[in-house]
N, C-alpha and C positions, 0 to 999 in steps of 0.2 A: 431251360433257363438260358437267356441270352446274356452274353458278357458285353459290357460296354468297353469299347476300344479306348485306351488311354494313350496320350502322347507320352513319349519317353521323357525321362528327367532332363533338365536343361543341360547338364554336362554331357549327355549322350546325343543330343539333338544336332550336333554339328556346329552351328553358330555362323555369324556373319563376319567375325573378326578373322584376320589372317595373320599368322606368325610371320614376322619379318625375316626369319632365317630359313624356315622349311616350307613356308606357305600353307601349312596345315590349318584348316578351319577350326575355330574354337569359339566359345562364347566369351564375352567380355569379362564375366565374373571369374573365369578360370585363367585369365591372362596374368602373367608375371612380369614385373619390371626389373631390368637389370640395374644393379647398383652402380656399375661402371659407366654405362652409356645411356641409361633410362630408356632402353629399347623395349617395346612390348613384344614378348615372345610367349609361345605356348610352354606348358610345363615340361614337355619333353626335350626342350632345347636349352635348359638351364643347368647350372652346376650349383649345388648348395654346399656352402662351407659350414661344417658342423660347429667348429670352434667359435666362429663369429656370428653364425646364423644369417650370413649374407647370401644373396642369390645373384649369380653372374650368368650372362649369356656365354656361348661357346667362344666368341671372339674376345671377351674381356676376362675370362676365367683366369685365376692365378695359376701359373705353371709351377711345377715342383722345382725347387731350387732357386726360384726367383725371390729377390728381396724387395720390399716395398720402397 
């Protein structure tokens, strides 16, 4: 019995989008937008704030001890 070769799921296929911070290739559906600067980055280059459920890139992330 022969097996039909399947293409990998879209999130594993690489993608044509590039993260603006690390230049990692990812698919558009997996891109995350920073709340601070609206930069499109991959999921590896973000910081999620649990209390507010906001997503920031490494450049805009809130630092400990900083006040708004």
